[in-house]
C-alpha positions in Angstrom: 261.4 -73.5 -87.0 259.0 -76.3 -86.5 257.0 -75.8 -89.7 260.2 -75.5 -91.7 261.6 -78.7 -90.1 258.3 -80.5 -90.8 258.3 -79.3 -94.4 261.9 -80.6 -94.8 261.0 -84.0 -93.3 258.0 -84.2 -95.6 260.2 -83.3 -98.6 262.6 -86.0 -97.7 259.8 -88.5 -97.3 258.4 -87.6 -100.7 261.9 -87.9 -102.3 262.4 -91.3 -100.7 259.0 -92.4 -101.9 259.5 -91.4 -105.5 263.2 -92.3 -105.8 262.6 -96.0 -106.3 259.9 -95.2 -108.9 262.4 -93.1 -110.8 264.9 -95.9 -110.5 262.4 -98.4 -111.9 261.5 -96.1 -114.7 265.1 -95.5 -115.7 266.1 -99.2 -115.4 262.9 -100.7 -116.7 264.2 -101.6 -120.1 267.5 -103.0 -118.7 265.6 -105.0 -116.1 263.0 -106.2 -118.6 265.8 -107.4 -121.0 267.6 -109.2 -118.2 264.4 -110.9 -116.9 263.2 -111.9 -120.4 266.6 -113.4 -121.2 266.6 -115.3 -117.8 263.1 -116.5 -118.4 263.9 -117.9 -121.8 266.9 -119.7 -120.6 265.0 -121.0 -117.5 262.2 -122.4 -119.6 264.7 -124.0 -122.0 266.8 -125.5 -119.2 263.7 -126.7 -117.4 262.3 -128.5 -120.5 265.8 -130.0 -121.2 266.0 -131.2 -117.6 262.5 -132.7 -117.7 263.4 -134.5 -120.9 266.7 -135.8 -119.4 265.0 -136.9 -116.2 262.0 -138.6 -117.9 264.3 -140.4 -120.5 266.6 -141.6 -117.7 263.7 -142.8 -115.6 262.1 -144.7 -118.6 265.4 -146.3 -119.6 266.2 -147.5 -116.1 262.7 -148.7 -115.5 262.7 -150.8 -118.7 266.1 -152.1 -117.8 264.9 -153.1 -114.4 261.8 -154.8 -115.9 264.0 -156.9 -118.1 266.1 -157.8 -115.1 263.0 -159.0 -113.3 261.9 -161.1 -116.2 265.4 -162.6 -116.3 265.1 -163.4 -112.6 261.7 -165.0 -113.2 263.2 -167.2 -116.0 266.1 -168.3 -113.8 263.8 -169.2 -110.9 261.6 -171.2 -113.3 264.7 -173.1 -114.4 265.8 -173.7 -110.8 262.4 -174.9 -109.8 262.0 -177.3 -112.7 265.6 -178.6 -112.6 265.5 -178.8 -108.8 262.3 -180.9 -108.8 263.9 -183.4 -111.1 266.6 -184.3 -108.5 266.4 -187.7 -106.9 265.7 -186.7 -103.3 264.7 -183.7 -101.3 268.2 -183.1 -99.8 269.7 -182.9 -103.3 267.0 -180.5 -104.5 267.6 -178.2 -101.4 271.4 -178.3 -102.0 270.9 -177.4 -105.7 268.7 -174.4 -104.9 271.1 -173.2 -102.2 274.0 -173.4 -104.6 272.2 -171.4 -107.4 270.7 -168.8 -105.0 274.1 -167.1 -104.6 274.2 -166.3 -108.4 270.7 -165.0 -109.1 269.8 -163.4 -105.7 270.9 -159.8 -106.4 267.8 -157.6 -106.6 266.6 -155.8 -103.4 263.5 -157.1 -101.7 263.1 -159.7 -104.4 260.3 -162.3 -104.2 259.6 -164.9 -106.9 256.6 -167.2 -106.9 255.8 -170.1 -109.3 252.1 -170.9 -109.8 250.9 -174.2 -111.4 247.9 -174.6 -113.6 245.5 -174.4 -110.6 247.0 -171.0 -109.6 248.6 -172.6 -106.5 252.0 -171.6 -105.3 254.4 -174.5 -105.9 257.6 -172.6 -105.3 258.7 -169.4 -103.6 262.1 -167.8 -103.5 263.6 -164.6 -102.0 261.8 -162.4 -99.4 258.8 -164.3 -98.3 255.7 -162.1 -97.7 252.1 -162.8 -97.0 250.8 -160.3 -99.6 248.8 -162.4 -102.2 249.2 -162.0 -105.9 245.9 -160.8 -107.4 244.1 -163.4 -109.4 243.5 -160.9 -112.1 247.3 -160.6 -112.7 247.6 -164.4 -113.0 244.7 -164.5 -115.5 246.2 -161.6 -117.5 249.6 -163.4 -117.7 248.0 -166.6 -119.0 246.2 -164.6 -121.7 248.9 -162.2 -122.8 252.0 -164.3 -122.0 253.6 -161.5 -119.8 252.5 -158.6 -117.7 254.0 -155.7 -115.8 252.7 -153.8 -112.8 254.4 -150.7 -111.4 253.5 -149.4 -107.9 254.9 -146.1 -106.5 257.2 -145.7 -109.4 259.9 -148.1 -108.2 258.2 -151.2 -107.0 257.6 -153.5 -109.9 255.8 -156.8 -110.3 256.2 -158.9 -113.5 254.5 -162.1 -114.5 255.4 -164.4 -117.3 254.0 -167.7 -118.7 256.6 -170.5 -118.5 255.7 -173.5 -120.6 257.1 -177.0 -120.0 256.4 -179.9 -122.3 256.3 -182.6 -119.6 254.8 -180.7 -116.7 252.5 -178.1 -118.3 252.3 -174.3 -118.0 253.5 -172.3 -115.0 253.1 -168.6 -114.1 256.2 -167.1 -112.6 255.6 -163.8 -110.7 258.7 -161.7 -109.6 258.6 -158.5 -107.7 261.3 -156.2 -106.4 262.1 -152.5 -105.6 264.4 -150.6 -107.9 266.4 -148.9 -105.1 269.3 -148.2 -107.4 267.2 -146.2 -109.9 265.5 -144.4 -107.0 268.9 -143.4 -105.6 270.3 -142.5 -109.0 267.2 -140.4 -109.9 267.4 -138.6 -106.6 271.0 -137.6 -107.4 270.1 -136.6 -110.9 267.3 -134.4 -109.5 269.7 -132.7 -107.2 272.2 -132.1 -110.0 269.6 -130.7 -112.4 268.0 -128.4 -109.8 271.4 -127.2 -108.6 272.5 -126.6 -112.2 269.3 -124.9 -113.1 269.5 -122.5 -110.1 273.2 -121.8 -110.7 272.6 -121.2 -114.4 269.7 -118.8 -113.6 271.9 -116.8 -111.2 274.8 -116.6 -113.7 272.5 -115.7 -116.5 270.6 -113.1 -114.4 273.9 -111.4 -113.5 275.2 -111.7 -117.0 272.0 -110.5 -118.6 271.9 -107.5 -116.3 275.5 -106.6 -117.2 275.1 -107.1 -120.9 271.8 -105.3 -121.0 273.5 -102.3 -119.3 276.3 -102.5 -121.9 273.8 -102.6 -124.7 271.8 -99.6 -123.3 274.9 -97.5 -122.5 274.7 -95.7 -125.9 271.1 -95.0 -125.2 272.0 -93.4 -121.8 274.6 -91.3 -123.6 271.9 -90.2 -126.1 269.6 -89.2 -123.1 272.4 -87.2 -121.5 273.1 -85.4 -124.8 269.4 -84.7 -125.4 269.1 -83.3 -121.9 271.9 -80.9 -122.5 270.3 -79.4 -125.7 268.3 -76.3 -125.1 266.5 -73.7 -127.3 269.7 -71.6 -127.3 272.0 -74.3 -128.8 269.8 -76.2 -131.3 272.9 -76.3 -133.5 274.3 -79.2 -131.4 273.8 -82.8 -132.6 273.9 -86.3 -131.1 277.2 -88.0 -131.5 275.8 -91.6 -131.8 274.5 -91.0 -135.4 277.5 -92.4 -137.1 276.9 -96.1 -136.5 274.7 -98.7 -138.2 272.6 -100.1 -135.3 269.1 -99.1 -134.1 270.4 -96.5 -131.6 272.4 -94.8 -134.4 269.3 -94.8 -136.5 267.3 -93.2 -133.7 270.1 -90.6 -133.3 270.0 -89.8 -137.0 266.3 -89.3 -136.9 266.6 -87.1 -133.8 269.3 -85.0 -135.5 267.0 -84.5 -138.5 264.3 -83.4 -136.0 266.8 -80.9 -134.6 267.5 -79.7 -138.1 263.8 -79.0 -138.6 263.5 -77.3 -135.2 266.5 -75.1 -135.8 265.1 -74.0 -139.2 261.7 -73.4 -137.6 263.2 -71.4 -134.7 265.3 -69.4 -137.1 262.3 -68.7 -139.3 260.3 -67.7 -136.2 262.9 -65.3 -135.1 263.2 -63.8 -138.6 259.4 -63.6 -138.8 259.0 -61.8 -135.5 261.8 -59.4 -136.3 260.5 -58.6 -139.8 256.9 -58.4 -138.5 257.9 -56.0 -135.8 259.7 -53.8 -138.3 256.8 -53.8 -140.7 254.3 -53.0 -137.9 256.4 -50.2 -136.6 256.4 -48.3 -139.9 252.6 -47.5 -140.0 252.5 -47.0 -136.3 255.3 -44.5 -136.6 253.4 -42.6 -139.3 250.2 -42.6 -137.2 252.0 -41.3 -134.1 254.0 -38.7 -136.1 251.0 -37.3 -137.8 249.0 -37.1 -134.6 251.8 -35.4 -132.7 252.3 -32.8 -135.5 248.6 -32.1 -135.5 248.6 -31.5 -131.7 251.6 -29.1 -131.8 249.6 -26.3 -133.4 246.7 -24.6 -131.7 244.7 -23.8 -134.8 244.9 -25.5 -138.2 242.9 -25.1 -141.4 240.3 -27.7 -142.4 242.4 -28.7 -145.3 245.3 -29.5 -143.0 243.1 -31.5 -140.7 241.8 -33.4 -143.7 245.3 -34.2 -144.8 246.2 -35.5 -141.4 243.1 -37.6 -141.2 243.7 -39.0 -144.7 247.3 -39.8 -143.8 246.3 -41.5 -140.6 243.5 -43.4 -142.4 246.0 -44.7 -145.0 248.4 -45.8 -142.3 245.6 -47.5 -140.4 244.5 -49.3 -143.6 248.1 -50.4 -144.2 248.3 -51.6 -140.6 245.0 -53.5 -141.0 246.2 -55.2 -144.3 249.5 -56.1 -142.6 247.7 -57.5 -139.6 245.3 -59.5 -141.7 248.2 -60.9 -143.7 249.9 -62.0 -140.5 246.7 -63.7 -139.3 246.3 -65.5 -142.6 249.9 -66.8 -142.4 249.2 -68.1 -138.9 246.0 -69.7 -140.1 247.8 -71.3 -143.0 250.4 -72.7 -140.7 247.8 -74.6 -138.6 247.5 -78.3 -138.3 245.8 -79.5 -141.5 243.5 -81.7 -139.5 242.0 -78.6 -137.9 241.2 -76.9 -141.2 237.8 -77.7 -142.7 238.1 -79.1 -146.2 235.6 -79.6 -148.9 235.4 -80.2 -152.7 236.1 -76.8 -154.4 235.7 -75.9 -158.1 238.7 -73.9 -158.9 237.2 -72.5 -162.1 234.4 -70.9 -160.1 236.9 -69.7 -157.4 239.1 -68.2 -160.1 236.1 -66.2 -161.4 235.5 -64.8 -157.9 239.2 -63.9 -157.5 239.1 -62.2 -161.0 236.1 -60.1 -160.0 237.8 -59.0 -156.7 241.1 -58.1 -158.5 239.2 -56.1 -161.1 237.5 -54.2 -158.2 240.8 -53.5 -156.5 242.8 -52.7 -159.7 240.3 -51.5 -162.2 243.0 -50.4 -164.7 244.7 -53.8 -164.8 243.5 -56.2 -167.5 243.4 -59.8 -166.5 242.5 -62.4 -169.2 241.2 -65.8 -168.1 241.8 -69.0 -170.1 240.4 -72.5 -169.4 242.0 -75.6 -170.8 240.2 -78.6 -172.1 239.0 -81.2 -169.6 239.5 -85.0 -170.3 236.2 -86.7 -171.1 236.6 -89.2 -168.2 236.8 -86.5 -165.5 233.5 -86.3 -163.7 234.3 -83.1 -161.7 236.4 -80.7 -163.8 238.9 -78.4 -162.0 237.8 -79.9 -158.6 240.2 -80.0 -155.7 239.8 -80.7 -152.0 240.5 -77.7 -149.8 239.4 -74.7 -147.8 237.6 -72.2 -149.9 238.7 -69.1 -148.0 242.4 -70.1 -148.0 242.4 -71.1 -151.7 240.6 -67.8 -152.6 243.3 -65.9 -150.7 246.1 -67.8 -152.6 244.6 -67.0 -156.0 244.0 -63.3 -155.0 247.6 -63.0 -153.9 249.0 -64.3 -157.1 246.7 -62.2 -159.4 247.1 -59.1 -157.3 250.9 -59.4 -157.4 250.8 -59.8 -161.1 248.7 -56.6 -161.4 250.9 -54.6 -159.1 254.2 -55.6 -160.7 253.0 -55.1 -164.3 251.6 -51.6 -164.0 252.5 -49.5 -167.1 253.8 -52.4 -169.2 250.7 -52.4 -171.4 250.4 -56.2 -171.6 247.6 -57.9 -169.9 247.9 -60.5 -167.1 247.1 -64.0 -168.3 245.6 -66.6 -165.9 245.3 -70.1 -167.4 243.6 -72.9 -165.6 244.2 -76.5 -166.9 243.7 -80.0 -165.7 245.1 -83.5 -166.6 242.5 -85.3 -164.5 245.1 -86.0 -161.8 246.3 -82.4 -161.2 244.8 -79.0 -161.6 247.2 -76.2 -162.6 246.8 -72.4 -162.5 249.5 -70.4 -164.3 249.6 -66.6 -163.9 251.9 -64.7 -166.3 252.7 -61.0 -166.4 255.1 -58.9 -168.5 256.1 -56.7 -165.5 259.4 -55.7 -163.9 260.4 -59.3 -163.0 263.2 -60.1 -160.6 266.8 -61.4 -160.6 267.6 -65.1 -159.9 269.0 -64.2 -156.4 265.7 -62.5 -155.5 263.6 -65.3 -157.0 265.1 -67.8 -154.6 263.9 -65.8 -151.6 260.4 -64.9 -152.7 258.9 -67.3 -150.1 260.7 -65.7 -147.2 258.1 -63.6 -145.2 258.6 -59.8 -145.6 261.2 -60.2 -148.3 261.0 -57.6 -151.1 262.9 -57.9 -154.3 265.2 -55.0 -155.2 263.2 -54.3 -158.4 259.9 -54.1 -156.4 260.9 -51.9 -153.5 259.1 -48.9 -155.1 255.8 -50.8 -155.3 253.6 -50.8 -152.2 253.5 -54.1 -150.4 254.7 -56.1 -147.3 256.3 -59.2 -148.8 253.8 -61.7 -147.4 251.7 -62.6 -150.4 253.8 -65.4 -151.9 254.9 -66.8 -148.5 251.2 -67.0 -147.5 250.4 -68.6 -150.9 253.2 -71.2 -150.3 251.9 -72.1 -146.9 248.3 -72.4 -148.2 249.6 -74.7 -151.1 251.5 -76.8 -148.6 248.4 -77.1 -146.5 246.5 -78.5 -149.5 249.3 -80.9 -150.6 250.0 -78.6 -153.6 253.1 -76.9 -154.9 253.9 -73.3 -156.1 256.7 -72.4 -158.5 258.0 -69.0 -159.5 259.9 -68.3 -162.7 261.1 -64.8 -163.5 263.6 -62.7 -165.4 264.5 -59.1 -164.7 262.4 -56.8 -166.9 260.9 -59.9 -168.7 258.0 -60.6 -166.4 257.1 -63.4 -163.9 255.2 -66.6 -164.1 253.7 -68.2 -161.0 252.5 -71.9 -161.2 250.1 -73.3 -158.7 249.4 -77.1 -158.8 246.9 -79.1 -156.7 245.9 -82.8 -156.7 242.6 -83.2 -158.5 239.5 -84.8 -157.2 238.3 -87.5 -159.6 
């Protein structure tokens, strides 16, 4: 019991370890969409907040600077007007009276310097911090100067000219407490708004991403329910106009091709099994009959051996045909290709057909080649497969035209862009219904059932032509003969 319990605990630990990973994999697109949308909005709001904060700070700082200059001008007027009073008591009373109108800035201090850079008047908060001589000289040169310390403490200087008493430098300093408080409140509002917006957008982005991906999840569930036994089923999302519907349409087209391929495979296996069983049955029957009798004549043994040899050859031909079909169905990238001269290949096929069917007459015709073509009748392909395709067409023409008296004609032509091989015979031909099924493996036309064969020649040729980006066409009429046309892209 202990090992079993340990195994169960280990299984639960493994499941707990991988479950979050599965969740991440399943939800990665949804999470990514939500995060990307939130990040875009966060950057946008952050930039917007920075612009608002900086613009507000600049505007208030400029406004406060102008207020300081206004205070400096008022103090200058007070000083000059006050010094023109008749006695000291009158001047003090005058300044006390005006102070209640202009003394409004926090921690304000105003100093008036004469031409010798000596303080001749001070107003506001009196401190012992001296004004730098460099500031006074800069004011005398530029007319006005502004210094900012710690963002909110400003010192301004202006040159005040009086016709009778000469030039004075008025220096005013103050702390912009109001701007500091307002900006602190603005920062709190912007940060709170940004965080609240991010929370709302994150939740909304997660929800809407899930809504957007729900059709995809339905597609996944439907795909998971499709097995090899029900390839006729199709995805229900293919009727829309969005990207998911487009994906569903493409997947349905893939299912169409798979269904056709599976049906063709089942038909091929069934027909191949049937064709292979016939020679095997002959072999077994002949051998069993031969073993039933104790003694047989040499002629009888010869007949049995000849029959088994014919059945073995038939089995070999059928097996070779099946192997060639399988090879022609391979990935084109795995088949070695080279430049082939079809006129030379046709001569080889002609020689082989004459050896196999010595009583069949095959006439070869070669069309004219355009002058600008450097390699006449040249195509790119596999020599063994192309030879097999040509042999199949020529041998079929010989087999199905036995006794008609007319020769088989094979004509090779080229336009410079395509190479065409046409093989015509005057044999038994076939009906239109049979012609439409000639590329189905193991199919035999009704008019050709009496002629030996397996029904794999033209299907093999069609696969070979497809492998070489070529086409094959068959035209035939019953008792009027057949014409097979092979066409390849030419090599310039």
